[in-house]
N, C-alpha and C positions, 0 to 999 in steps of 0.2 A: 448526142454527146455527153458522155459519163461523166461526173463528177471526180477528179483524180485530188488525192489529197496528201502532201508530201509526208512520207511517214515519219519524221520531223518532229510533223507537227503534231501528228497521234500520238508519238510516243512522251513529248512533252504534258499533253494533256492529261494521258494516264497515268505519268509519274506524279503528276499536280492531285489527280484524284487518290489515286494512293498513298500519298503523305498525307494528306485531308482525314481521309480515312483511317490512315494509322492514328493520327493524333487523339482524334477523336476521343477516345476512352480517355486518355491521361487529360485531357481538358474536362471531360465530364467530373473527373473523379479530383481536380483541382476545384472545380467549381462547388463542389460539395463540401470539403474539407475545410473551402472559406467561408459557407454558409453555418455548415457545423461552429467553424471557430465566432462566426459573429452571434450565433443564436446562444453560446455558452456566455460569451462576454458581456451581453443582453442579461441575459439571466442574471449573473455576478452583479453585475450595476444595480439590478433592480431587488436583490435582496439587501445589498446594502444600504438601499434607497430603503425598502421597507425596515433597516433594521434601524435606521435614524428616526425617521419617522416615530417609531415605537419608544424608543429613548426620548423623544421629546414628549411625547405622551406620559410616559412614565414619571417623568421628571415634574410634568406640570400636575400631574394628581399627587406628586407625592409634597409639592410646594405647597397644594390645596390643604392634604390633611395636617401639615406643621401648623398652617397658618389656623387649620379649625382648632388642633389642639392649644394653642397659644392663646387662643380667644377666650376659650374656658376659664371661667373664674371659680376657684378655689376656696 
């Protein structure tokens, strides 16, 4: 006895497969854009953090230099 499948079922499955294949490039590009956006945001956050740490170092060295200048006796 051969297997008989209703044509409506095969059509529904075919349409679903075509839908998934049709949406795949858009989903991939959307995922890529999200990844790039997150990477750029992380790079900006790291740049801000590095600048803040550099400012703390500059302030500390300036404070030490002024303290050393003021401790000199003339």
